[in-house]
C-alpha positions, 0 to 999 in steps of 0.5 A, spaced: 311 476 633 308 470 637 313 465 639 309 460 636 309 463 629 312 460 624 319 463 622 320 466 629 327 465 632 325 463 639 330 467 642 327 464 649 331 458 647 326 453 647 322 450 641 314 448 641 316 441 643 318 444 650 325 442 649 331 446 651 336 447 646 341 444 650 337 438 651 337 438 643 344 438 643 345 432 647 340 428 644 346 425 640 347 420 646 343 414 647 342 415 654 340 422 654 335 420 648 332 414 653 332 419 658 328 424 654 323 419 652 321 417 659 321 425 660 316 425 655 312 419 657 311 422 665 310 429 664 316 432 660 312 433 653 308 439 656 301 434 656 296 435 662 297 433 669 292 427 669 296 424 664 302 424 668 298 421 673 295 416 669 302 414 667 305 413 674 299 409 676 300 405 670 307 403 671 306 402 679 300 397 677 305 394 672 310 393 677 306 390 682 302 385 677 310 382 675 311 382 682 305 379 684 304 373 679 311 371 680 312 366 685 319 362 688 318 357 692 324 354 696 327 347 696 324 346 704 317 349 702 311 347 699 306 353 696 299 351 696 295 356 691 288 358 692 283 361 687 278 365 689 279 362 696 278 355 694 284 350 693 287 349 686 294 346 686 301 345 690 307 348 688 314 344 688 320 347 689 322 352 683 319 359 680 312 359 678 307 364 675 300 365 678 294 369 676 294 376 681 291 377 687 285 377 689 285 371 683 290 367 686 294 367 692 299 362 695 301 360 702 308 357 703 309 350 707 316 348 710 315 341 708 321 339 710 322 342 718 322 336 723 317 338 729 318 336 736 313 334 741 315 332 748 311 330 755 311 326 761 305 324 763 303 319 769 299 313 765 296 307 769 298 300 767 294 294 766 296 290 773 294 297 776 300 301 777 302 308 776 308 309 772 311 316 769 312 315 761 317 321 758 314 321 750 318 324 745 315 325 738 318 327 731 314 329 725 313 333 719 308 335 714 306 330 709 300 333 705 301 341 705 293 341 703 291 337 709 295 340 713 292 347 712 285 345 711 284 338 713 284 339 721 283 346 724 290 345 728 294 340 726 300 340 731 295 341 737 291 335 735 298 331 734 299 333 741 293 330 744 293 324 739 300 323 742 298 322 749 291 318 748 295 313 744 301 312 749 295 312 754 292 306 750 298 302 749 301 302 756 294 301 759 294 295 756 301 292 758 303 291 765 309 294 769 314 289 767 313 290 760 313 298 761 319 298 764 323 293 761 320 292 753 318 300 752 321 298 745 315 294 742 311 299 746 313 305 742 313 301 735 306 299 736 304 307 739 307 310 733 303 306 728 297 307 732 298 315 732 300 314 724 293 311 723 289 317 727 293 322 724 291 319 717 284 319 719 283 326 721 286 328 715 292 332 719 297 331 713 302 330 718 307 324 718 310 321 724 318 320 723 320 317 730 316 316 737 320 314 743 318 312 750 325 315 753 324 313 760 319 310 764 319 310 772 315 309 778 312 314 782 317 317 787 313 314 793 314 307 791 321 308 787 326 304 792 321 298 792 321 298 785 329 299 784 329 293 789 325 289 784 330 291 778 336 289 782 333 283 783 331 281 775 338 283 774 340 278 779 336 273 775 338 275 769 345 274 770 345 268 774 341 265 768 346 267 763 352 264 768 348 257 768 347 257 761 355 258 760 356 253 765 351 248 761 355 250 755 361 247 758 360 242 762 354 239 757 359 238 751 364 234 757 359 230 759 357 228 752 364 226 751 365 222 757 359 218 756 362 217 749 368 214 752 365 210 757 360 207 751 366 206 747 370 202 753 364 198 754 363 196 747 371 194 746 370 190 753 364 187 750 368 185 744 374 183 748 370 179 753 366 175 747 373 174 743 376 171 749 370 167 751 370 164 744 378 163 744 376 159 751 371 155 748 375 153 742 381 152 747 377 147 751 375 144 745 382 142 743 384 140 750 378 135 750 380 132 743 388 131 745 385 128 752 381 123 748 388 121 744 393 121 749 390 121 757 396 120 761 400 126 757 394 131 757 393 129 764 400 131 766 401 136 762 395 140 765 397 138 772 404 142 771 401 148 767 397 148 774 402 148 779 406 153 775 401 158 775 399 157 782 406 157 785 409 163 780 405 168 784 407 165 791 413 168 796 415 161 798 419 156 793 418 148 795 425 145 794 426 138 792 428 136 799 422 139 803 426 145 805 422 152 806 426 157 802 424 164 803 424 168 797 427 175 798 425 180 792 430 184 790 431 192 790 430 196 784 436 199 784 440 192 785 435 190 779 438 195 775 445 192 776 448 187 772 448 180 776 450 173 774 447 170 780 440 168 777 434 166 782 432 169 789 438 168 794 437 163 799 439 163 806 444 158 809 442 152 814 445 156 820 440 161 819 435 157 818 436 152 824 434 157 830 427 157 826 426 150 825 423 146 830 422 138 831 415 139 829 417 142 823 421 137 822 416 131 823 411 135 819 417 135 813 418 127 814 410 126 814 409 130 808 415 127 804 412 120 805 405 123 803 407 126 797 406 120 792 399 119 794 397 127 794 401 127 787 396 122 785 390 125 788 392 131 784 393 128 778 387 125 778 
């Protein structure tokens, strides 16, 4: 009886489905059942060879479609999607799905990376001096679409544009400005460079532009060093002069204010004194009108007291000339019962008094009344 005849015992150990008895016995296990199904799907069921190949091709195609349609964009990247070679959209960070190739393709761009460019370029200034300028530029990708399709090589264009911008800005400035005020030149060069990048659709953004150093050529470097030293000395002297002025001017203003105040006080005192003298003279005139003799005698006595009060000679009642000897400071501090200047004895004065002095004294005694009357008049 044939093996495939119904009712046969299949002593060969296999059934019409091609499964072995051992495999049928292990079909109770779920994992074995899954493996059996996979074997049946890819050739374990006794089908033709073409069917097995098509199944494997279908599996590979499915896996390829899954991995080709799934795109993962990191935080630093941006994905530019092209549909049949034309720009479609920009993928932000995260997982995304797209149509399979060749329908859509993705180009990833690092949009957060800071790129640098530096160069040392000789530039001719407006006053016809050559200076070596050190240039440093930092930039990043701002627009991925323009970075890829706006220009042919955005990085090379930035380098050429940076050199051109620096030459333009430095060429419009003098040497002193380039050596001493590079910060302002760097700011203006950065603005001009960004305008050029935007005009040419490069998709780049300049984050920093520095003119780190500017020095003259080596042939004339000593002369420029002398100029810089002179400039520094000038700045130092100006600073010292300003500090001195800040110290002297307030003092001068204070002294001027003090002199002005003293003058105002003197003016006020002089005016008040003059007014007092005028009032006193008016009162004396009124008193003289009431009592001429008494007023005249009083004026004479006050005048003599004022004149003789500062004299070093004291004239006594007997016309003797008495020498006034001032007391020493220590003696003046001690208590003394004798009030008045000390008098010299006649014995000490006798040798110094001559006959002519005595005659003059007698003449003065006889002439005093007439003189006193003249004085009172």
